[in-house]
C-alpha positions in Angstrom: 3.0 -13.0 -23.6 1.2 -12.0 -20.8 2.2 -8.8 -19.1 3.2 -8.4 -15.3 0.5 -6.6 -13.4 2.1 -5.5 -9.5 -0.7 -4.4 -7.6 0.3 -1.4 -4.3 -1.6 -0.2 -1.7 -1.4 3.3 -1.8 0.8 3.1 1.3 3.4 2.0 -0.7 5.3 3.0 -3.9 6.2 0.2 -6.5 7.0 2.0 -9.7 10.8 1.7 -9.6 9.3 -2.1 -9.4 7.4 -1.9 -11.9 10.0 0.4 -14.6 12.5 -2.3 -13.8 10.9 -5.4 -15.0 7.9 -3.8 -17.2 3.5 -4.4 -17.1 1.1 -2.8 -14.8 0.5 -1.1 -12.0 -2.2 -1.0 -9.9 -3.2 1.4 -7.2 -6.1 0.1 -4.7 -7.5 1.7 -1.6 -10.9 0.4 0.2 -12.6 2.7 2.1 -16.0 3.3 3.1 -15.6 0.2 6.3 -16.9 1.4 9.2 -14.0 0.2 11.8 -15.4 -2.6 14.1 -16.0 -1.2 18.0 -17.1 -2.4 20.7 -21.0 -2.9 21.0 -20.8 -0.9 24.4 -18.6 2.0 22.4 -21.9 3.1 20.0 -22.5 2.9 17.0 -20.2 5.2 14.9 -20.3 6.3 11.7 -19.2 7.8 9.4 -19.9 10.7 6.6 -19.6 8.3 3.4 -19.8 11.2 0.5 -16.2 13.1 2.6 -15.0 8.9 3.1 -15.0 8.5 -0.5 -13.9 12.0 -1.0 -10.8 11.4 0.9 -10.4 7.8 -0.5 -9.7 9.3 -4.3 -7.7 12.0 -2.4 -5.4 9.7 -1.7 -4.9 7.3 -5.2 -5.0 10.5 -7.1 -1.4 12.0 -4.8 -0.9 8.0 -5.6 -1.5 8.3 -8.6 0.4 12.3 -9.5 3.7 9.6 -7.5 4.1 7.3 -9.8 3.5 9.4 -13.0 6.5 11.2 -12.4 8.6 9.6 -11.7 6.8 7.6 -14.2 5.2 9.4 -17.0 6.0 6.1 -19.4 4.5 3.0 -17.3 0.5 1.7 -17.3 -0.9 2.8 -14.4 -4.4 2.0 -13.1 -6.4 2.6 -10.3 -9.3 0.6 -8.0 -11.4 2.4 -5.5 -13.2 -0.5 -4.3 -15.9 -0.2 -0.5 -14.6 -2.4 2.5 -12.0 -3.3 4.2 -8.9 -3.1 3.3 -7.9 -6.9 4.3 -9.9 -8.8 1.7 -9.9 -5.7 -0.4 -5.8 -6.4 -1.4 -5.9 -10.0 -0.6 -8.6 -10.3 -4.0 -6.8 -7.3 -5.4 -3.7 -9.9 -5.2 -5.4 -12.8 -6.1 -5.2 -10.8 -9.8 -1.3 -10.0 -9.1 2.0 -10.8 -10.0 3.1 -8.7 -6.6 1.7 -7.7 -3.6 3.8 -4.3 -2.4 2.6 -2.9 0.8 3.8 -0.1 3.0 4.9 -0.2 6.6 5.0 2.5 8.7 5.6 0.5 12.3 8.2 3.8 13.2 5.8 5.9 13.7 4.1 2.8 15.9 7.1 3.9 17.9 7.4 0.5 19.0 7.8 -1.4 15.1 4.9 -3.4 15.5 2.9 -4.4 11.9 -0.1 -3.5 11.4 -3.0 -6.1 11.0 -3.7 -5.6 7.0 0.3 -5.5 6.9 -0.1 -9.1 8.9 -3.0 -10.6 7.1 -1.6 -10.2 3.4 1.3 -12.2 5.0 -0.1 -14.9 6.4 -2.2 -15.0 3.9 -0.2 -14.1 1.2 -2.8 -14.5 -2.4 0.6 -13.3 -4.1 4.1 -13.3 -3.6 4.4 -9.8 -0.7 6.7 -6.6 -0.8 7.2 -4.6 2.9 7.7 -0.7 1.6 8.8 0.7 5.1 7.9 3.7 4.8 10.9 6.7 4.3 11.8 8.5 7.4 13.7 12.3 6.3 15.2 12.1 9.4 16.9 9.5 9.9 19.1 10.5 6.6 20.2 7.2 3.9 20.6 4.2 5.0 24.4 3.2 4.7 25.2 -0.6 3.0 26.3 -2.9 5.5 29.4 -3.5 4.3 30.3 0.3 4.7 29.5 0.9 7.3 32.4 1.8 9.7 33.7 -0.1 12.3 35.1 1.6 14.7 
């Protein structure tokens, strides 16, 4: 029997989902892609060593969190040089589920980011969008249990 494969962008954590349904969790992080800027803005150069080092740290934190929550879970990682959208779409092509985080509340206007929108527009497999936790809001109340004032 084929083992289920769940790919997660490092902004989302799918360890709980994989632990419930079984399978392998693969944490994917894109790095090193130069941001697109208008020609008149001038060239921007980023230090490749710093970029790679930062990407490694992000992946290591995500792996540690997932392993801490589910020590027996099979977890792998993939650090890929390139833009996030094509990296995630390629990784999702071999997956049973793609889990992406949304930090739309940080922008203050609720808009979803370009990478998330692209993955929703051209999904390589089923996509789950996991909102980032907002600690200041506390626990959510299920709709059926909301008090009617």
